[in-house]
SEBA-288254 format. One record per residue (C-alpha): residue number from 1; residue in three letters; x, y negated, z negated. Coordinates in steps of 0.1 Angstrom, whole numbers. Layout:
BEGIN
{k->NUM&r->ALA&x->X&y->Y&z->Z}
...
***
This chain:
BEGIN
{k->1&r->MET&x->0&y->0&z->0}
{k->2&r->ASP&x->13&y->-35&z->10}
{k->3&r->VAL&x->4&y->-59&z->-19}
{k->4&r->GLU&x->8&y->-97&z->-19}
{k->5&r->TRP&x->8&y->-111&z->-54}
{k->6&r->ALA&x->16&y->-142&z->-74}
{k->7&r->ILE&x->21&y->-153&z->-110}
{k->8&r->ARG&x->5&y->-183&z->-125}
{k->9&r->GLY&x->2&y->-193&z->-162}
{k->10&r->GLY&x->15&y->-158&z->-172}
{k->11&r->GLU&x->-13&y->-141&z->-152}
{k->12&r->VAL&x->-6&y->-118&z->-123}
{k->13&r->TYR&x->-29&y->-124&z->-94}
{k->14&r->ILE&x->-33&y->-99&z->-64}
{k->15&r->LEU&x->-38&y->-121&z->-33}
{k->16&r->GLN&x->-42&y->-93&z->-7}
{k->17&r->ALA&x->-38&y->-55&z->-4}
{k->18&r->ARG&x->-37&y->-34&z->26}
{k->19&r->GLU&x->-28&y->1&z->37}
{k->20&r->ILE&x->7&y->3&z->54}
{k->21&r->THR&x->-1&y->17&z->89}
{k->22&r->THR&x->33&y->16&z->105}
{k->23&r->LEU&x->46&y->49&z->91}
{k->24&r->ARG&x->13&y->67&z->99}
{k->25&r->ASP&x->14&y->54&z->135}
{k->26&r->ASN&x->50&y->64&z->140}
{k->27&r->HIS&x->40&y->99&z->127}
{k->28&r->GLU&x->11&y->101&z->151}
{k->29&r->ASP&x->34&y->90&z->180}
{k->30&r->GLU&x->58&y->118&z->171}
{k->31&r->LEU&x->29&y->143&z->170}
{k->32&r->VAL&x->17&y->132&z->204}
{k->33&r->LYS&x->52&y->137&z->219}
{k->34&r->ALA&x->53&y->172&z->203}
{k->35&r->TYR&x->20&y->182&z->219}
{k->36&r->LEU&x->32&y->170&z->254}
{k->37&r->LYS&x->67&y->187&z->250}
{k->38&r->GLY&x->72&y->213&z->278}
{k->39&r->VAL&x->40&y->204&z->297}
{k->40&r->ARG&x->46&y->201&z->334}
{k->41&r->VAL&x->18&y->195&z->359}
{k->42&r->LYS&x->27&y->199&z->395}
{k->43&r->GLY&x->14&y->212&z->429}
{k->44&r->TYR&x->-22&y->222&z->432}
{k->45&r->THR&x->-29&y->216&z->394}
{k->46&r->LYS&x->-16&y->181&z->397}
{k->47&r->GLU&x->-38&y->173&z->428}
{k->48&r->ARG&x->-68&y->189&z->411}
{k->49&r->TYR&x->-64&y->169&z->379}
{k->50&r->ALA&x->-65&y->137&z->398}
{k->51&r->PHE&x->-101&y->145&z->404}
{k->52&r->ILE&x->-109&y->165&z->373}
{k->53&r->LEU&x->-99&y->136&z->350}
{k->54&r->GLU&x->-129&y->117&z->365}
{k->55&r->LYS&x->-150&y->144&z->350}
{k->56&r->MET&x->-133&y->145&z->316}
{k->57&r->PRO&x->-121&y->109&z->308}
{k->58&r->PHE&x->-120&y->114&z->270}
{k->59&r->ALA&x->-111&y->142&z->246}
{k->60&r->TYR&x->-137&y->169&z->242}
{k->61&r->ARG&x->-150&y->182&z->208}
{k->62&r->ALA&x->-147&y->220&z->203}
{k->63&r->LEU&x->-182&y->230&z->214}
{k->64&r->ASP&x->-181&y->205&z->244}
{k->65&r->TYR&x->-147&y->220&z->254}
{k->66&r->ASP&x->-162&y->255&z->255}
{k->67&r->TYR&x->-191&y->244&z->277}
{k->68&r->MET&x->-166&y->226&z->300}
{k->69&r->VAL&x->-146&y->258&z->303}
{k->70&r->ALA&x->-178&y->277&z->311}
{k->71&r->ILE&x->-181&y->254&z->342}
{k->72&r->ASN&x->-145&y->254&z->353}
{k->73&r->ASP&x->-139&y->291&z->346}
{k->74&r->GLN&x->-162&y->299&z->376}
{k->75&r->THR&x->-137&y->284&z->401}
{k->76&r->VAL&x->-110&y->304&z->383}
{k->77&r->ARG&x->-131&y->335&z->386}
{k->78&r->LEU&x->-136&y->330&z->423}
{k->79&r->PHE&x->-100&y->324&z->431}
{k->80&r->ALA&x->-93&y->356&z->410}
{k->81&r->GLU&x->-116&y->375&z->433}
{k->82&r->GLY&x->-93&y->365&z->462}
{k->83&r->GLY&x->-61&y->376&z->443}
{k->84&r->ILE&x->-52&y->340&z->432}
{k->85&r->LYS&x->-44&y->333&z->396}
{k->86&r->LEU&x->-50&y->297&z->386}
{k->87&r->ASP&x->-45&y->281&z->352}
{k->88&r->THR&x->-62&y->247&z->356}
{k->89&r->ASN&x->-83&y->245&z->323}
{k->90&r->PRO&x->-70&y->221&z->297}
{k->91&r->ARG&x->-60&y->239&z->264}
{k->92&r->MET&x->-74&y->231&z->229}
{k->93&r->ASP&x->-58&y->245&z->196}
{k->94&r->ASP&x->-75&y->252&z->164}
{k->95&r->ASP&x->-70&y->216&z->152}
{k->96&r->GLY&x->-92&y->204&z->181}
{k->97&r->ILE&x->-63&y->189&z->200}
{k->98&r->GLU&x->-67&y->191&z->238}
{k->99&r->THR&x->-37&y->192&z->262}
{k->100&r->LEU&x->-32&y->199&z->299}
{k->101&r->PRO&x->-26&y->234&z->312}
{k->102&r->LYS&x->8&y->251&z->315}
{k->103&r->SER&x->2&y->256&z->352}
{k->104&r->LYS&x->9&y->293&z->353}
{k->105&r->ASN&x->-3&y->301&z->387}
{k->106&r->GLY&x->4&y->330&z->411}
{k->107&r->VAL&x->-10&y->359&z->432}
{k->108&r->ASN&x->-16&y->396&z->427}
{k->109&r->ILE&x->-25&y->427&z->448}
{k->110&r->ARG&x->-61&y->414&z->453}
{k->111&r->ILE&x->-48&y->386&z->475}
{k->112&r->PHE&x->-60&y->408&z->505}
{k->113&r->ASN&x->-95&y->402&z->495}
{k->114&r->ILE&x->-91&y->365&z->502}
{k->115&r->PHE&x->-97&y->371&z->539}
{k->116&r->LYS&x->-131&y->388&z->532}
{k->117&r->LEU&x->-141&y->360&z->508}
{k->118&r->ILE&x->-132&y->333&z->534}
{k->119&r->LYS&x->-152&y->351&z->561}
{k->120&r->MET&x->-183&y->352&z->539}
{k->121&r->MET&x->-179&y->315&z->530}
{k->122&r->ARG&x->-176&y->305&z->567}
{k->123&r->ASP&x->-210&y->322&z->573}
{k->124&r->TYR&x->-229&y->291&z->568}
{k->125&r->ASP&x->-263&y->307&z->574}
{k->126&r->TYR&x->-256&y->334&z->549}
{k->127&r->CYS&x->-244&y->309&z->523}
{k->128&r->GLU&x->-274&y->286&z->529}
{k->129&r->GLY&x->-298&y->314&z->524}
{k->130&r->LYS&x->-282&y->323&z->491}
{k->131&r->CYS&x->-282&y->286&z->480}
{k->132&r->ARG&x->-320&y->282&z->488}
{k->133&r->ALA&x->-329&y->314&z->469}
{k->134&r->PHE&x->-308&y->306&z->437}
{k->135&r->MET&x->-318&y->269&z->436}
{k->136&r->GLU&x->-355&y->279&z->437}
{k->137&r->ASP&x->-349&y->304&z->408}
{k->138&r->TYR&x->-328&y->280&z->387}
{k->139&r->GLU&x->-352&y->251&z->391}
{k->140&r->LYS&x->-381&y->273&z->378}
{k->141&r->GLU&x->-359&y->285&z->350}
{k->142&r->ILE&x->-349&y->250&z->339}
{k->143&r->GLU&x->-384&y->237&z->343}
{k->144&r->GLY&x->-395&y->264&z->318}
{k->145&r->LEU&x->-373&y->248&z->291}
{k->146&r->LYS&x->-398&y->219&z->288}
{k->147&r->LYS&x->-422&y->242&z->269}
{k->148&r->LEU&x->-397&y->248&z->241}
{k->149&r->ASP&x->-402&y->230&z->208}
{k->150&r->PHE&x->-367&y->226&z->193}
{k->151&r->SER&x->-380&y->209&z->162}
{k->152&r->LYS&x->-396&y->241&z->150}
{k->153&r->MET&x->-368&y->265&z->159}
{k->154&r->ASP&x->-353&y->285&z->130}
{k->155&r->VAL&x->-315&y->295&z->129}
{k->156&r->ARG&x->-320&y->327&z->148}
{k->157&r->GLU&x->-338&y->309&z->176}
{k->158&r->CYS&x->-312&y->282&z->178}
{k->159&r->ARG&x->-286&y->309&z->181}
{k->160&r->ASP&x->-304&y->328&z->208}
{k->161&r->PHE&x->-309&y->297&z->229}
{k->162&r->ILE&x->-273&y->285&z->226}
{k->163&r->ILE&x->-261&y->319&z->239}
{k->164&r->TYR&x->-287&y->318&z->266}
{k->165&r->SER&x->-277&y->282&z->277}
{k->166&r->TYR&x->-239&y->292&z->278}
{k->167&r->GLU&x->-246&y->323&z->301}
{k->168&r->LEU&x->-270&y->302&z->322}
{k->169&r->THR&x->-243&y->275&z->327}
{k->170&r->LYS&x->-219&y->301&z->340}
{k->171&r->ARG&x->-244&y->318&z->363}
{k->172&r->LEU&x->-254&y->285&z->378}
{k->173&r->CYS&x->-219&y->272&z->383}
{k->174&r->TYR&x->-206&y->305&z->398}
{k->175&r->ASN&x->-234&y->304&z->425}
{k->176&r->ARG&x->-229&y->267&z->431}
{k->177&r->PHE&x->-191&y->271&z->436}
{k->178&r->LYS&x->-193&y->303&z->456}
{k->179&r->TYR&x->-221&y->294&z->481}
{k->180&r->ALA&x->-220&y->256&z->483}
{k->181&r->LEU&x->-188&y->240&z->472}
{k->182&r->PHE&x->-162&y->265&z->485}
{k->183&r->PRO&x->-179&y->268&z->519}
{k->184&r->SER&x->-181&y->230&z->524}
{k->185&r->VAL&x->-143&y->230&z->523}
{k->186&r->LEU&x->-140&y->253&z->553}
{k->187&r->VAL&x->-147&y->226&z->578}
{k->188&r->LYS&x->-119&y->224&z->603}
{k->189&r->ASP&x->-143&y->227&z->633}
{k->190&r->LEU&x->-166&y->199&z->619}
{k->191&r->GLU&x->-137&y->176&z->612}
{k->192&r->LYS&x->-124&y->181&z->648}
{k->193&r->ALA&x->-160&y->174&z->660}
{k->194&r->VAL&x->-164&y->140&z->643}
{k->195&r->LYS&x->-128&y->129&z->653}
{k->196&r->LYS&x->-137&y->134&z->689}
{k->197&r->VAL&x->-165&y->109&z->684}
{k->198&r->ASP&x->-142&y->84&z->666}
{k->199&r->GLU&x->-106&y->91&z->655}
{k->200&r->SER&x->-112&y->71&z->623}
{k->201&r->TYR&x->-141&y->93&z->611}
{k->202&r->THR&x->-137&y->121&z->586}
{k->203&r->VAL&x->-159&y->151&z->579}
{k->204&r->TYR&x->-175&y->131&z->550}
{k->205&r->ASP&x->-191&y->107&z->574}
{k->206&r->LEU&x->-215&y->136&z->581}
{k->207&r->TYR&x->-229&y->129&z->546}
{k->208&r->ARG&x->-243&y->95&z->558}
{k->209&r->ASN&x->-280&y->88&z->552}
{k->210&r->LEU&x->-283&y->120&z->531}
{k->211&r->ASP&x->-308&y->121&z->504}
{k->212&r->ASN&x->-285&y->136&z->478}
{k->213&r->LYS&x->-292&y->130&z->441}
{k->214&r->THR&x->-268&y->100&z->438}
{k->215&r->ALA&x->-285&y->83&z->468}
{k->216&r->VAL&x->-319&y->91&z->455}
{k->217&r->VAL&x->-312&y->76&z->420}
{k->218&r->SER&x->-296&y->45&z->436}
{k->219&r->ARG&x->-326&y->40&z->459}
{k->220&r->ASP&x->-351&y->44&z->431}
{k->221&r->VAL&x->-333&y->19&z->409}
{k->222&r->GLU&x->-332&y->-6&z->437}
{k->223&r->LEU&x->-370&y->-1&z->441}
{k->224&r->LEU&x->-375&y->-8&z->404}
{k->225&r->ALA&x->-353&y->-38&z->406}
{k->226&r->ALA&x->-373&y->-52&z->436}
{k->227&r->GLU&x->-405&y->-47&z->417}
{k->228&r->ALA&x->-391&y->-65&z->387}
{k->229&r->LYS&x->-381&y->-95&z->407}
{k->230&r->LYS&x->-418&y->-102&z->416}
{k->231&r->ASN&x->-424&y->-111&z->380}
{k->232&r->GLU&x->-404&y->-142&z->369}
{k->233&r->GLU&x->-410&y->-136&z->332}
{k->234&r->LEU&x->-400&y->-99&z->334}
{k->235&r->LYS&x->-369&y->-109&z->354}
{k->236&r->LYS&x->-359&y->-133&z->327}
{k->237&r->SER&x->-364&y->-106&z->300}
{k->238&r->LEU&x->-342&y->-82&z->319}
{k->239&r->ILE&x->-314&y->-108&z->324}
{k->240&r->SER&x->-315&y->-119&z->287}
{k->241&r->GLY&x->-308&y->-83&z->276}
{k->242&r->GLU&x->-341&y->-76&z->260}
{k->243&r->SER&x->-345&y->-39&z->250}
{k->244&r->TYR&x->-363&y->-13&z->270}
{k->245&r->GLU&x->-388&y->-7&z->241}
{k->246&r->SER&x->-396&y->-44&z->240}
{k->247&r->ILE&x->-399&y->-49&z->277}
{k->248&r->CYS&x->-422&y->-19&z->281}
{k->249&r->LYS&x->-444&y->-33&z->253}
{k->250&r->HIS&x->-449&y->-66&z->271}
{k->251&r->TYR&x->-450&y->-53&z->307}
{k->252&r->PRO&x->-472&y->-22&z->310}
{k->253&r->ASP&x->-469&y->-21&z->348}
{k->254&r->PHE&x->-431&y->-20&z->345}
{k->255&r->LYS&x->-435&y->7&z->318}
{k->256&r->ARG&x->-456&y->28&z->343}
{k->257&r->LEU&x->-428&y->24&z->370}
{k->258&r->THR&x->-400&y->33&z->347}
{k->259&r->GLU&x->-418&y->63&z->332}
{k->260&r->ASN&x->-422&y->76&z->369}
{k->261&r->PHE&x->-385&y->70&z->374}
{k->262&r->LEU&x->-377&y->90&z->342}
{k->263&r->ARG&x->-399&y->118&z->352}
{k->264&r->LYS&x->-380&y->121&z->385}
{k->265&r->ASN&x->-344&y->112&z->373}
{k->266&r->GLY&x->-345&y->111&z->336}
{k->267&r->PHE&x->-319&y->138&z->329}
{k->268&r->LYS&x->-291&y->120&z->349}
{k->269&r->SER&x->-264&y->117&z->324}
{k->270&r->ASP&x->-235&y->93&z->320}
{k->271&r->TYR&x->-209&y->121&z->318}
{k->272&r->ASN&x->-221&y->153&z->337}
{k->273&r->CYS&x->-193&y->175&z->325}
{k->274&r->TYR&x->-199&y->168&z->288}
{k->275&r->CYS&x->-226&y->189&z->270}
{k->276&r->ILE&x->-224&y->172&z->236}
{k->277&r->ASP&x->-211&y->136&z->243}
{k->278&r->ALA&x->-233&y->129&z->272}
{k->279&r->LYS&x->-266&y->109&z->272}
{k->280&r->THR&x->-294&y->110&z->298}
{k->281&r->PHE&x->-318&y->81&z->308}
{k->282&r->VAL&x->-344&y->98&z->287}
{k->283&r->GLU&x->-321&y->95&z->256}
{k->284&r->GLU&x->-309&y->60&z->263}
{k->285&r->PRO&x->-334&y->43&z->286}
{k->286&r->ASP&x->-316&y->10&z->280}
{k->287&r->ARG&x->-289&y->23&z->304}
{k->288&r->LEU&x->-316&y->20&z->332}
{k->289&r->LEU&x->-319&y->-18&z->324}
{k->290&r->ASN&x->-280&y->-21&z->326}
{k->291&r->ILE&x->-281&y->-8&z->361}
{k->292&r->MET&x->-310&y->-29&z->372}
{k->293&r->LYS&x->-297&y->-62&z->358}
{k->294&r->PRO&x->-271&y->-71&z->385}
{k->295&r->LEU&x->-297&y->-62&z->412}
{k->296&r->VAL&x->-322&y->-85&z->395}
{k->297&r->ILE&x->-298&y->-114&z->393}
{k->298&r->LEU&x->-285&y->-110&z->429}
{k->299&r->GLU&x->-302&y->-121&z->460}
{k->300&r->ASP&x->-312&y->-92&z->482}
{k->301&r->GLU&x->-281&y->-77&z->498}
{k->302&r->LYS&x->-278&y->-56&z->529}
{k->303&r->LYS&x->-255&y->-26&z->530}
{k->304&r->GLY&x->-225&y->-26&z->552}
{k->305&r->ASP&x->-230&y->-18&z->590}
{k->306&r->MET&x->-219&y->17&z->588}
{k->307&r->ALA&x->-230&y->38&z->618}
{k->308&r->ASP&x->-258&y->60&z->609}
{k->309&r->PHE&x->-257&y->98&z->609}
{k->310&r->GLU&x->-279&y->101&z->640}
{k->311&r->GLY&x->-254&y->80&z->659}
{k->312&r->ILE&x->-226&y->104&z->650}
{k->313&r->LEU&x->-247&y->134&z->659}
{k->314&r->SER&x->-256&y->118&z->693}
{k->315&r->GLY&x->-219&y->113&z->700}
{k->316&r->ILE&x->-212&y->150&z->691}
{k->317&r->LYS&x->-240&y->161&z->714}
{k->318&r->LYS&x->-226&y->142&z->744}
{k->319&r->ILE&x->-191&y->158&z->739}
{k->320&r->TYR&x->-203&y->194&z->732}
{k->321&r->GLY&x->-231&y->198&z->756}
{k->322&r->ASP&x->-244&y->234&z->756}
{k->323&r->LYS&x->-223&y->243&z->725}
{k->324&r->PHE&x->-242&y->215&z->705}
{k->325&r->PRO&x->-269&y->236&z->689}
{k->326&r->LYS&x->-244&y->258&z->673}
{k->327&r->ILE&x->-224&y->231&z->658}
{k->328&r->LYS&x->-255&y->211&z->649}
{k->329&r->ARG&x->-266&y->242&z->628}
{k->330&r->ARG&x->-234&y->242&z->610}
{k->331&r->ILE&x->-236&y->204&z->603}
{k->332&r->GLU&x->-271&y->209&z->589}
{k->333&r->ALA&x->-258&y->235&z->565}
{k->334&r->PHE&x->-228&y->214&z->555}
{k->335&r->ARG&x->-251&y->186&z->545}
{k->336&r->TYR&x->-274&y->209&z->526}
{k->337&r->PHE&x->-245&y->222&z->506}
{k->338&r->HIS&x->-238&y->187&z->494}
{k->339&r->ILE&x->-275&y->185&z->483}
{k->340&r->VAL&x->-270&y->217&z->464}
{k->341&r->ARG&x->-238&y->203&z->449}
{k->342&r->GLU&x->-256&y->174&z->434}
{k->343&r->GLU&x->-290&y->191&z->425}
{k->344&r->SER&x->-273&y->220&z->408}
{k->345&r->GLN&x->-253&y->195&z->387}
{k->346&r->TYR&x->-285&y->177&z->377}
{k->347&r->LEU&x->-298&y->212&z->367}
{k->348&r->TRP&x->-270&y->217&z->342}
{k->349&r->GLU&x->-273&y->181&z->330}
{k->350&r->THR&x->-310&y->189&z->322}
{k->351&r->LEU&x->-299&y->222&z->305}
{k->352&r->PHE&x->-274&y->202&z->285}
{k->353&r->TYR&x->-300&y->178&z->273}
{k->354&r->TYR&x->-318&y->208&z->257}
{k->355&r->VAL&x->-286&y->222&z->243}
{k->356&r->ARG&x->-282&y->189&z->224}
{k->357&r->GLN&x->-317&y->192&z->211}
{k->358&r->CYS&x->-309&y->227&z->199}
{k->359&r->VAL&x->-276&y->218&z->182}
{k->360&r->LYS&x->-292&y->188&z->165}
{k->361&r->ARG&x->-319&y->212&z->151}
{k->362&r->ALA&x->-293&y->237&z->140}
{k->363&r->ASN&x->-273&y->208&z->124}
{k->364&r->VAL&x->-305&y->198&z->104}
{k->365&r->LEU&x->-311&y->234&z->92}
{k->366&r->LEU&x->-274&y->240&z->81}
{k->367&r->LEU&x->-261&y->205&z->71}
{k->368&r->GLY&x->-293&y->186&z->65}
{k->369&r->ASN&x->-288&y->158&z->90}
{k->370&r->GLU&x->-290&y->152&z->129}
{k->371&r->ASP&x->-254&y->140&z->132}
{k->372&r->PHE&x->-242&y->171&z->151}
{k->373&r->LYS&x->-212&y->152&z->167}
{k->374&r->THR&x->-194&y->151&z->134}
{k->375&r->GLY&x->-211&y->184&z->124}
{k->376&r->LEU&x->-216&y->216&z->143}
{k->377&r->ALA&x->-202&y->202&z->176}
{k->378&r->ASN&x->-167&y->206&z->160}
{k->379&r->LEU&x->-171&y->245&z->160}
{k->380&r->PHE&x->-161&y->264&z->191}
{k->381&r->PHE&x->-189&y->283&z->208}
{k->382&r->ARG&x->-180&y->317&z->191}
{k->383&r->GLU&x->-176&y->301&z->158}
{k->384&r->LEU&x->-210&y->285&z->160}
{k->385&r->ILE&x->-227&y->317&z->171}
{k->386&r->GLU&x->-212&y->335&z->142}
{k->387&r->THR&x->-223&y->308&z->118}
{k->388&r->LEU&x->-258&y->309&z->131}
{k->389&r->ARG&x->-258&y->346&z->129}
{k->390&r->ARG&x->-250&y->344&z->91}
{k->391&r->GLY&x->-275&y->316&z->88}
{k->392&r->GLU&x->-251&y->293&z->67}
{k->393&r->LEU&x->-218&y->276&z->68}
{k->394&r->ASP&x->-190&y->293&z->49}
{k->395&r->GLU&x->-160&y->275&z->34}
{k->396&r->ASP&x->-139&y->283&z->65}
{k->397&r->ASP&x->-165&y->266&z->88}
{k->398&r->LYS&x->-166&y->235&z->65}
{k->399&r->MET&x->-129&y->233&z->66}
{k->400&r->LYS&x->-127&y->235&z->104}
{k->401&r->ILE&x->-153&y->209&z->108}
{k->402&r->GLU&x->-135&y->185&z->83}
{k->403&r->LYS&x->-102&y->193&z->99}
{k->404&r->ARG&x->-112&y->186&z->135}
{k->405&r->ASN&x->-131&y->155&z->125}
{k->406&r->LYS&x->-100&y->141&z->108}
{k->407&r->ASN&x->-79&y->150&z->138}
{k->408&r->ARG&x->-103&y->132&z->163}
{k->409&r->PRO&x->-82&y->100&z->166}
{k->410&r->LEU&x->-51&y->121&z->173}
{k->411&r->ALA&x->-70&y->142&z->198}
{k->412&r->ILE&x->-80&y->110&z->216}
{k->413&r->LYS&x->-43&y->98&z->217}
{k->414&r->VAL&x->-30&y->131&z->229}
{k->415&r->TRP&x->-55&y->133&z->258}
{k->416&r->GLU&x->-48&y->97&z->268}
{k->417&r->ALA&x->-10&y->105&z->268}
{k->418&r->SER&x->-17&y->137&z->288}
{k->419&r->LYS&x->-30&y->117&z->318}
{k->420&r->GLY&x->3&y->101&z->322}
{k->421&r->LEU&x->17&y->135&z->333}
{k->422&r->VAL&x->-7&y->136&z->363}
{k->423&r->PHE&x->-2&y->102&z->379}
{k->424&r->ASP&x->30&y->84&z->391}
{k->425&r->ALA&x->34&y->50&z->376}
{k->426&r->ALA&x->65&y->41&z->394}
{k->427&r->GLY&x->65&y->15&z->423}
{k->428&r->GLU&x->42&y->-13&z->432}
{k->429&r->VAL&x->20&y->6&z->457}
{k->430&r->LEU&x->-5&y->29&z->441}
{k->431&r->LYS&x->-12&y->60&z->461}
{k->432&r->GLY&x->-44&y->79&z->459}
{k->433&r->VAL&x->-71&y->94&z->483}
{k->434&r->SER&x->-92&y->77&z->508}
{k->435&r->GLY&x->-128&y->76&z->496}
{k->436&r->SER&x->-140&y->52&z->523}
{k->437&r->ARG&x->-121&y->38&z->552}
{k->438&r->GLY&x->-113&y->1&z->559}
{k->439&r->VAL&x->-90&y->-26&z->545}
{k->440&r->ALA&x->-99&y->-54&z->522}
{k->441&r->VAL&x->-81&y->-81&z->502}
{k->442&r->GLY&x->-97&y->-98&z->472}
{k->443&r->GLU&x->-96&y->-108&z->436}
{k->444&r->ALA&x->-95&y->-80&z->412}
{k->445&r->CYS&x->-124&y->-75&z->388}
{k->446&r->LEU&x->-112&y->-52&z->361}
{k->447&r->ILE&x->-143&y->-35&z->347}
{k->448&r->LYS&x->-141&y->-10&z->318}
{k->449&r->GLY&x->-179&y->-3&z->314}
{k->450&r->PRO&x->-213&y->-15&z->318}
{k->451&r->GLU&x->-209&y->-41&z->292}
{k->452&r->GLU&x->-185&y->-59&z->316}
{k->453&r->PHE&x->-207&y->-57&z->347}
{k->454&r->TYR&x->-212&y->-95&z->346}
{k->455&r->LYS&x->-175&y->-100&z->356}
{k->456&r->MET&x->-181&y->-85&z->391}
{k->457&r->LYS&x->-178&y->-113&z->418}
{k->458&r->LYS&x->-190&y->-113&z->453}
{k->459&r->GLY&x->-163&y->-100&z->476}
{k->460&r->GLY&x->-140&y->-90&z->446}
{k->461&r->ILE&x->-122&y->-58&z->443}
{k->462&r->LEU&x->-138&y->-35&z->418}
{k->463&r->VAL&x->-110&y->-20&z->396}
{k->464&r->CYS&x->-121&y->7&z->372}
{k->465&r->HIS&x->-113&y->41&z->357}
{k->466&r->LEU&x->-143&y->58&z->373}
{k->467&r->THR&x->-179&y->51&z->384}
{k->468&r->ASP&x->-212&y->69&z->380}
{k->469&r->PRO&x->-248&y->60&z->392}
{k->470&r->GLU&x->-249&y->32&z->365}
{k->471&r->TRP&x->-223&y->14&z->386}
{k->472&r->THR&x->-241&y->15&z->419}
{k->473&r->PRO&x->-253&y->-21&z->419}
{k->474&r->LEU&x->-218&y->-34&z->418}
{k->475&r->PHE&x->-211&y->-19&z->452}
{k->476&r->SER&x->-234&y->-46&z->468}
{k->477&r->LEU&x->-210&y->-72&z->454}
{k->478&r->ALA&x->-176&y->-56&z->458}
{k->479&r->GLY&x->-154&y->-60&z->488}
{k->480&r->ALA&x->-136&y->-28&z->480}
{k->481&r->VAL&x->-131&y->-3&z->451}
{k->482&r->VAL&x->-99&y->12&z->436}
{k->483&r->ALA&x->-103&y->37&z->407}
{k->484&r->ASP&x->-79&y->55&z->384}
{k->485&r->THR&x->-96&y->90&z->391}
{k->486&r->GLY&x->-117&y->106&z->417}
{k->487&r->SER&x->-117&y->121&z->451}
{k->488&r->ALA&x->-135&y->120&z->485}
{k->489&r->LEU&x->-165&y->136&z->468}
{k->490&r->SER&x->-167&y->113&z->439}
{k->491&r->HIS&x->-196&y->90&z->432}
{k->492&r->ALA&x->-175&y->59&z->441}
{k->493&r->ALA&x->-166&y->75&z->475}
{k->494&r->ILE&x->-201&y->85&z->483}
{k->495&r->VAL&x->-215&y->50&z->475}
{k->496&r->ALA&x->-187&y->31&z->491}
{k->497&r->ARG&x->-192&y->49&z->523}
{k->498&r->GLU&x->-229&y->40&z->521}
{k->499&r->TYR&x->-221&y->3&z->515}
{k->500&r->GLY&x->-193&y->2&z->541}
{k->501&r->ILE&x->-166&y->-9&z->519}
{k->502&r->PRO&x->-130&y->5&z->515}
{k->503&r->ALA&x->-123&y->28&z->485}
{k->504&r->VAL&x->-90&y->43&z->472}
{k->505&r->LEU&x->-94&y->68&z->444}
{k->506&r->GLY&x->-72&y->89&z->421}
{k->507&r->VAL&x->-44&y->63&z->419}
{k->508&r->GLY&x->-39&y->67&z->381}
{k->509&r->TYR&x->-29&y->33&z->369}
{k->510&r->ALA&x->-51&y->7&z->387}
{k->511&r->THR&x->-66&y->-4&z->354}
{k->512&r->THR&x->-31&y->-10&z->340}
{k->513&r->LYS&x->-13&y->-23&z->370}
{k->514&r->PHE&x->-39&y->-49&z->380}
{k->515&r->LYS&x->-55&y->-76&z->359}
{k->516&r->ASP&x->-84&y->-99&z->365}
{k->517&r->GLY&x->-77&y->-125&z->391}
{k->518&r->ASP&x->-49&y->-106&z->409}
{k->519&r->GLN&x->-51&y->-106&z->447}
{k->520&r->VAL&x->-53&y->-69&z->455}
{k->521&r->MET&x->-52&y->-52&z->489}
{k->522&r->VAL&x->-71&y->-20&z->492}
{k->523&r->ASP&x->-62&y->2&z->523}
{k->524&r->GLY&x->-89&y->29&z->526}
{k->525&r->ASP&x->-73&y->43&z->558}
{k->526&r->LYS&x->-40&y->51&z->542}
{k->527&r->GLY&x->-53&y->57&z->506}
{k->528&r->VAL&x->-31&y->30&z->489}
{k->529&r->ALA&x->-37&y->-1&z->469}
{k->530&r->ARG&x->-12&y->-29&z->459}
{k->531&r->LYS&x->-10&y->-65&z->449}
{k->532&r->ALA&x->-15&y->-87&z->480}
***
């Protein structure tokens, strides 16, 4: 303890007392270094993590970690079926500290199966048929969860549901990866076709004008904002930051519109690869108002003059002649795979909402409160299942929860430091992947979250760590986007292409290299960004 004191008239006075933090901070820094010692991220793992870090921007809690692994393990499983061993999951120790994988990759005798697997994935008609069948089944299964009353569940019922949800997550993700994501990568013929139309095109231009979930949510938000603009008093309430509850109380027509939106899109979450730490629109409807606010403030903006999908298709038809019907069929399947990619993700976001309700109920039963994030979420999946089987927390459970809560600040530091192993901070030019083509120069607008949306200026360069549907309105203002994380299939890339603005993603250090007001050049053709 650092104590400032004085003596006056024979009396000792304590003026100020504060904890000495320097030694503790130094100790934590040494612990961080110890966790990172020997970790080397290279090759495919490094490339993959430039994208994955968009999905996992902050450290997981134990239960969250296991649900994330349930998703990622399905890609590992598929590679294993083709004889390829991948170690791309982050690791978490018993203290709840998460670090990057050791990158122990390789091949085995099953490598000869890879040819059979690729042949199956190139059969777009077969894969599309599988997708349509499993999507129909999973949609019915998830819809059935609405009938459950988690507030009345006992401990055994909570245990059964958590086991069920974990297995359902694995089933859904395995089918998603095998029949939609992996086939959509095998597109050399489609890439060749679009480049014959225009050398600057990429295969992702075939996603234009597609009603995927991201586009649907964005369009529905724009419609809500347009309706809100018609009422000046409502418009003022939205801009002033009035709460969702208050606005719905005073504007019943707006309440009706937003309730329709929530029925259609309510389970869209802020972090789709977090089961515990995510929040949906249903749980936090004020998020919807944050998205709408820039749209309400701005005059109506038109999207960029990107050529539409039908124009690209017409160009391909002229080039391919009699062969066009066959390639058109593959393009249609390719576009459908992207819809499956997003709709299946929305299904597990919905499932995760119900998992949170279940864990909250279990927390009430075992700990007497709803604060599951500092409670049962600090147990790994198998630990939680065993606890629920017993029907009570033992001393070991309590110790683990207390220990992992105490280590949470260190876990956050270690994960932040781990990101430095993925990206190259050297040099003035930040290299990433092209999310949307074109070149733009403008003033950097560094935005860390929705609370800073007001900083976005017309024609400015949006500099951020990542984006999600909540950020979509900013694209109508931005002249370009550069993000620390992401890939050609990220939200930022999809929306940037729709708005016709350049985007460079996965550069690692945009939010530390650039500051507000810097003149920044974003080259979406080359996938680089630098100070102008």
